[in-house]
N, CA, C and O atoms as CSV, one atom per row, in Angstrom:
chain,resi,resn,atom,element,x,y,z
A,1,MET,N,N,1.034,-0.967,0.046
A,1,MET,CA,C,-0.093,-0.145,0.147
A,1,MET,C,C,0.954,1.214,-0.153
A,1,MET,O,O,2.072,1.195,0.361
A,2,PHE,N,N,0.641,2.078,-0.784
A,2,PHE,CA,C,1.235,3.319,-1.026
A,2,PHE,C,C,0.680,4.348,0.121
A,2,PHE,O,O,-0.410,4.268,0.686
A,3,PRO,N,N,1.701,5.336,0.326
A,3,PRO,CA,C,1.413,6.338,1.674
A,3,PRO,C,C,0.275,7.343,0.446
A,3,PRO,O,O,0.194,7.469,-0.776
A,4,GLU,N,N,-0.459,7.893,1.690
A,4,GLU,CA,C,-1.521,9.033,0.991
A,4,GLU,C,C,-0.723,10.307,0.803
A,4,GLU,O,O,0.038,10.748,1.664
A,5,THR,N,N,-0.918,10.815,-0.254
A,5,THR,CA,C,0.034,12.249,-0.529
A,5,THR,C,C,-0.512,13.361,0.268
A,5,THR,O,O,-1.692,13.705,0.191
A,6,LEU,N,N,0.229,13.835,0.920
A,6,LEU,CA,C,-0.204,14.929,1.849
A,6,LEU,C,C,0.199,16.425,1.798
A,6,LEU,O,O,1.379,16.673,2.046
A,7,LEU,N,N,-0.590,17.399,1.523
A,7,LEU,CA,C,0.045,18.670,1.086
A,7,LEU,C,C,0.067,19.776,1.934
A,7,LEU,O,O,-0.768,19.829,2.837
A,8,ASN,N,N,0.834,20.615,1.801
A,8,ASN,CA,C,0.747,21.757,3.184
A,8,ASN,C,C,-0.037,22.580,2.533
A,8,ASN,O,O,-0.592,22.307,1.469
A,9,VAL,N,N,-0.130,23.733,3.198
A,9,VAL,CA,C,-0.950,24.977,3.108
A,9,VAL,C,C,-0.666,25.544,1.619
A,9,VAL,O,O,-1.526,25.678,0.749
A,10,GLN,N,N,0.643,25.836,1.504
A,10,GLN,CA,C,1.136,26.653,0.305
A,10,GLN,C,C,0.757,25.478,-0.961
A,10,GLN,O,O,0.323,25.919,-2.026
A,11,GLU,N,N,0.901,24.325,-0.824
A,11,GLU,CA,C,0.414,23.523,-1.998
A,11,GLU,C,C,-1.018,23.676,-2.518
A,11,GLU,O,O,-1.459,23.778,-3.662
A,12,VAL,N,N,-1.699,23.657,-1.122
A,12,VAL,CA,C,-3.348,23.489,-1.195
A,12,VAL,C,C,-3.401,25.247,-1.780
A,12,VAL,O,O,-3.676,25.492,-2.955
A,13,ALA,N,N,-3.247,25.807,-1.266
A,13,ALA,CA,C,-3.544,27.507,-1.624
A,13,ALA,C,C,-2.881,27.302,-3.578
A,13,ALA,O,O,-3.566,27.688,-4.525
A,14,GLU,N,N,-1.762,26.769,-3.714
A,14,GLU,CA,C,-1.508,26.949,-5.215
A,14,GLU,C,C,-2.783,26.224,-5.942
A,14,GLU,O,O,-3.509,26.777,-6.769
A,15,PHE,N,N,-2.954,24.487,-5.337
A,15,PHE,CA,C,-3.860,24.168,-6.084
A,15,PHE,C,C,-5.070,24.625,-6.420
A,15,PHE,O,O,-5.484,24.624,-7.580
A,16,LEU,N,N,-5.786,25.092,-5.314
A,16,LEU,CA,C,-7.278,25.848,-5.426
A,16,LEU,C,C,-6.917,27.079,-5.708
A,16,LEU,O,O,-7.958,27.732,-5.634
A,17,ARG,N,N,-5.959,27.850,-6.017
A,17,ARG,CA,C,-5.671,29.355,-6.578
A,17,ARG,C,C,-6.297,29.991,-5.805
A,17,ARG,O,O,-7.235,30.693,-6.183
A,18,VAL,N,N,-5.885,29.890,-4.384
A,18,VAL,CA,C,-6.543,31.056,-3.685
A,18,VAL,C,C,-5.373,31.459,-2.198
A,18,VAL,O,O,-4.614,30.585,-1.780
A,19,ASN,N,N,-5.400,32.417,-1.767
A,19,ASN,CA,C,-4.704,32.522,-0.953
A,19,ASN,C,C,-4.420,31.688,0.162
A,19,ASN,O,O,-5.402,31.035,0.515
A,20,ALA,N,N,-3.116,31.454,1.006
A,20,ALA,CA,C,-2.830,30.743,1.843
A,20,ALA,C,C,-3.495,31.066,3.425
A,20,ALA,O,O,-3.364,30.259,4.345
A,21,THR,N,N,-4.161,32.265,3.557
A,21,THR,CA,C,-4.637,32.767,4.389
A,21,THR,C,C,-6.175,32.118,4.190
A,21,THR,O,O,-6.629,31.753,5.275
A,22,THR,N,N,-6.738,31.976,3.488
A,22,THR,CA,C,-7.985,31.461,2.733
A,22,THR,C,C,-8.265,29.843,3.234
A,22,THR,O,O,-9.308,29.258,3.527
A,23,VAL,N,N,-6.719,29.367,3.186
A,23,VAL,CA,C,-6.773,27.850,2.910
A,23,VAL,C,C,-6.677,27.441,4.871
A,23,VAL,O,O,-7.102,26.402,5.376
A,24,TYR,N,N,-5.991,28.625,5.640
A,24,TYR,CA,C,-6.170,28.431,6.953
A,24,TYR,C,C,-7.351,28.725,7.693
A,24,TYR,O,O,-7.816,28.153,8.680
A,25,THR,N,N,-7.741,29.667,7.082
A,25,THR,CA,C,-9.416,30.301,7.336
A,25,THR,C,C,-10.241,28.878,7.320
A,25,THR,O,O,-10.739,28.355,8.317
A,26,TRP,N,N,-10.282,28.351,5.946
A,26,TRP,CA,C,-11.257,27.180,5.737
A,26,TRP,C,C,-10.820,25.831,6.870
A,26,TRP,O,O,-11.642,25.287,7.608
A,27,ALA,N,N,-9.505,25.508,6.798
A,27,ALA,CA,C,-9.241,24.589,7.565
A,27,ALA,C,C,-9.697,24.710,9.078
A,27,ALA,O,O,-10.352,23.831,9.638
A,28,ARG,N,N,-9.318,25.794,9.636
A,28,ARG,CA,C,-9.793,26.243,11.139
A,28,ARG,C,C,-11.203,26.042,11.582
A,28,ARG,O,O,-11.655,25.590,12.635
A,29,GLN,N,N,-11.913,26.600,10.255
A,29,GLN,CA,C,-13.271,26.577,10.283
A,29,GLN,C,C,-14.294,25.406,9.874
A,29,GLN,O,O,-15.520,25.511,9.887
A,30,GLY,N,N,-13.398,24.031,9.431
A,30,GLY,CA,C,-13.731,23.006,9.390
A,30,GLY,C,C,-14.745,22.726,7.775
A,30,GLY,O,O,-15.667,21.985,7.436
A,31,GLN,N,N,-13.901,23.815,7.127
A,31,GLN,CA,C,-14.965,23.897,5.473
A,31,GLN,C,C,-14.078,23.395,4.758
A,31,GLN,O,O,-14.496,23.320,3.602
A,32,LEU,N,N,-12.729,22.889,4.897
A,32,LEU,CA,C,-12.159,22.458,4.167
A,32,LEU,C,C,-11.690,21.053,4.831
A,32,LEU,O,O,-11.634,21.056,6.060
A,33,PRO,N,N,-11.374,19.945,4.208
A,33,PRO,CA,C,-10.956,18.649,5.005
A,33,PRO,C,C,-9.519,18.640,5.282
A,33,PRO,O,O,-8.827,18.951,4.312
A,34,ALA,N,N,-8.948,18.384,6.279
A,34,ALA,CA,C,-7.829,19.211,6.858
A,34,ALA,C,C,-7.420,17.968,8.051
A,34,ALA,O,O,-8.185,17.183,8.611
A,35,ILE,N,N,-6.087,18.102,8.181
A,35,ILE,CA,C,-5.248,16.696,9.315
A,35,ILE,C,C,-4.270,18.054,10.136
A,35,ILE,O,O,-3.374,18.684,9.574
A,36,LYS,N,N,-4.625,18.211,11.224
A,36,LYS,CA,C,-3.400,18.937,11.956
A,36,LYS,C,C,-2.204,18.206,12.496
A,36,LYS,O,O,-2.511,17.317,13.291
A,37,ILE,N,N,-1.233,18.316,12.324
A,37,ILE,CA,C,-0.207,17.293,12.571
A,37,ILE,C,C,1.093,18.407,13.651
A,37,ILE,O,O,2.093,19.051,13.333
A,38,GLY,N,N,0.359,18.143,15.018
A,38,GLY,CA,C,1.698,19.138,15.777
A,38,GLY,C,C,0.745,20.617,15.619
A,38,GLY,O,O,-0.436,20.759,15.937
A,39,ARG,N,N,1.591,21.545,15.077
A,39,ARG,CA,C,1.307,22.710,14.464
A,39,ARG,C,C,0.509,23.309,13.289
A,39,ARG,O,O,-0.133,24.326,13.023
A,40,ARG,N,N,1.028,21.713,12.517
A,40,ARG,CA,C,1.060,22.345,11.125
A,40,ARG,C,C,-0.466,21.576,10.709
A,40,ARG,O,O,-1.033,20.684,11.340
A,41,TRP,N,N,-0.948,22.310,9.318
A,41,TRP,CA,C,-2.149,21.773,8.464
A,41,TRP,C,C,-1.208,20.626,7.607
A,41,TRP,O,O,-0.022,20.724,7.293
A,42,ARG,N,N,-2.084,19.597,7.362
A,42,ARG,CA,C,-2.088,18.638,6.133
A,42,ARG,C,C,-3.244,18.743,5.574
A,42,ARG,O,O,-4.234,19.283,6.066
A,43,PHE,N,N,-3.142,18.149,4.366
A,43,PHE,CA,C,-4.133,17.752,3.423
A,43,PHE,C,C,-4.336,16.499,2.367
A,43,PHE,O,O,-3.522,16.312,1.462
A,44,ARG,N,N,-5.226,15.849,2.515
A,44,ARG,CA,C,-4.840,14.649,1.549
A,44,ARG,C,C,-5.576,15.155,0.290
A,44,ARG,O,O,-6.668,15.724,0.300
A,45,GLN,N,N,-4.806,14.864,-0.827
A,45,GLN,CA,C,-4.839,15.129,-1.839
A,45,GLN,C,C,-6.208,14.636,-2.497
A,45,GLN,O,O,-6.867,15.290,-3.305
A,46,SER,N,N,-6.530,13.316,-1.990
A,46,SER,CA,C,-7.738,12.880,-2.428
A,46,SER,C,C,-8.783,13.435,-1.958
A,46,SER,O,O,-9.784,13.615,-2.651
A,47,ASP,N,N,-8.691,13.807,-0.636
A,47,ASP,CA,C,-9.952,14.341,0.229
A,47,ASP,C,C,-10.413,15.782,-0.519
A,47,ASP,O,O,-11.580,16.168,-0.597
A,48,LEU,N,N,-9.250,16.479,-1.044
A,48,LEU,CA,C,-9.174,17.579,-1.664
A,48,LEU,C,C,-10.314,17.851,-2.788
A,48,LEU,O,O,-11.159,18.737,-2.912
A,49,GLU,N,N,-9.928,16.563,-3.649
A,49,GLU,CA,C,-10.565,16.182,-4.978
A,49,GLU,C,C,-11.748,16.025,-4.888
A,49,GLU,O,O,-12.543,16.655,-5.586
A,50,MET,N,N,-12.168,14.971,-3.825
A,50,MET,CA,C,-13.739,14.991,-3.525
A,50,MET,C,C,-14.293,15.908,-2.818
A,50,MET,O,O,-15.518,15.788,-2.803
A,51,TRP,N,N,-13.798,16.991,-2.077
A,51,TRP,CA,C,-14.474,18.283,-1.518
A,51,TRP,C,C,-14.705,18.889,-2.979
A,51,TRP,O,O,-15.879,19.115,-3.271
A,52,LEU,N,N,-13.567,19.224,-4.085
A,52,LEU,CA,C,-14.007,19.679,-5.242
A,52,LEU,C,C,-15.598,19.526,-5.896
A,52,LEU,O,O,-16.535,20.276,-6.171
A,53,ASP,N,N,-15.286,18.090,-5.959
A,53,ASP,CA,C,-16.292,17.563,-6.180
A,53,ASP,C,C,-17.740,17.598,-5.829
A,53,ASP,O,O,-18.747,17.577,-6.537
A,54,GLN,N,N,-17.548,17.661,-4.419
A,54,GLN,CA,C,-18.824,17.722,-3.717
A,54,GLN,C,C,-19.450,19.162,-3.719
A,54,GLN,O,O,-20.647,19.395,-3.556
A,55,ASN,N,N,-18.448,20.109,-3.932
A,55,ASN,CA,C,-18.837,21.428,-3.815
A,55,ASN,C,C,-19.337,21.990,-5.297
A,55,ASN,O,O,-20.123,22.893,-5.580
A,56,ARG,N,N,-18.541,21.068,-6.141
A,56,ARG,CA,C,-19.351,21.620,-7.944
A,56,ARG,C,C,-21.018,21.113,-7.757
A,56,ARG,O,O,-22.033,21.738,-8.067
A,57,GLN,N,N,-20.914,20.005,-7.252
A,57,GLN,CA,C,-22.196,19.109,-7.229
A,57,GLN,C,C,-23.061,20.334,-6.736
A,57,GLN,O,O,-23.944,20.824,-7.440
A,58,ASP,N,N,-22.721,20.824,-5.387
A,58,ASP,CA,C,-23.693,21.538,-4.690
A,58,ASP,C,C,-24.108,22.756,-5.603
A,58,ASP,O,O,-25.293,22.849,-5.925
A,59,ALA,N,N,-23.079,23.817,-6.093
A,59,ALA,CA,C,-23.098,24.524,-6.724
A,59,ALA,C,C,-24.077,24.615,-8.229
A,59,ALA,O,O,-24.602,25.625,-8.698
A,60,GLN,N,N,-24.104,23.351,-8.717
A,60,GLN,CA,C,-24.914,22.909,-10.178
A,60,GLN,C,C,-26.155,22.489,-9.294
A,60,GLN,O,O,-27.252,22.544,-9.850
A,61,ALA,N,N,-26.109,22.129,-8.151
A,61,ALA,CA,C,-27.773,21.852,-7.438
A,61,ALA,C,C,-28.284,23.178,-7.454
A,61,ALA,O,O,-29.295,23.474,-8.091
A,62,GLY,N,N,-27.593,24.028,-6.744
A,62,GLY,CA,C,-28.269,25.571,-6.724
A,62,GLY,C,C,-28.550,26.163,-8.123
A,62,GLY,O,O,-29.592,26.769,-8.372
A,63,ASP,N,N,-27.703,25.984,-8.895
A,63,ASP,CA,C,-27.878,26.800,-10.213
A,63,ASP,C,C,-29.196,26.232,-10.435
A,63,ASP,O,O,-30.106,27.059,-10.502
A,64,HIS,N,N,-29.520,24.941,-10.570
A,64,HIS,CA,C,-30.598,24.327,-11.105
A,64,HIS,C,C,-31.982,24.907,-10.213
A,64,HIS,O,O,-33.030,25.278,-10.741
A,65,ALA,N,N,-31.627,24.878,-8.351
A,65,ALA,CA,C,-32.787,25.399,-8.210
A,65,ALA,C,C,-33.275,26.940,-8.741
A,65,ALA,O,O,-34.356,27.295,-9.211
A,66,LEU,N,N,-32.203,27.600,-8.508
A,66,LEU,CA,C,-32.394,28.771,-9.041
A,66,LEU,C,C,-33.095,29.009,-10.334
A,66,LEU,O,O,-34.026,29.813,-10.389
A,67,SER,N,N,-32.677,28.329,-11.402
A,67,SER,CA,C,-33.225,28.445,-12.852
A,67,SER,C,C,-34.691,28.071,-12.714
A,67,SER,O,O,-35.591,28.461,-13.458
A,68,ASP,N,N,-34.815,27.266,-11.668
A,68,ASP,CA,C,-36.520,26.196,-11.441
A,68,ASP,C,C,-37.509,27.289,-11.193
A,68,ASP,O,O,-38.581,27.534,-11.747
A,69,SER,N,N,-36.763,27.982,-10.050
A,69,SER,CA,C,-37.422,29.271,-9.380
A,69,SER,C,C,-37.906,30.366,-10.471
A,69,SER,O,O,-39.043,30.832,-10.530
A,70,GLU,N,N,-36.966,30.643,-11.210
A,70,GLU,CA,C,-37.043,31.767,-12.223
A,70,GLU,C,C,-38.444,31.719,-13.053
A,70,GLU,O,O,-39.205,32.621,-13.405
A,71,THR,N,N,-38.485,30.144,-13.245
A,71,THR,CA,C,-39.399,29.796,-14.355
A,71,THR,C,C,-41.081,29.930,-14.364
A,71,THR,O,O,-41.722,29.602,-15.363
């Protein structure tokens, strides 16, 4: 079994194209799947990919709900 790829805050910020401060905030608030190891945040790449897929699905569902209510 291969170890899971763990990313640091800066790598996640680059991956998501957001500021590192945003990554810290989302991790602290529980909005982003994260692991705290000591004083440092780490993120499983597979968790982030699932999180992105879920958020995309939620956004698409919201778009459909909006367009349904507009008709």
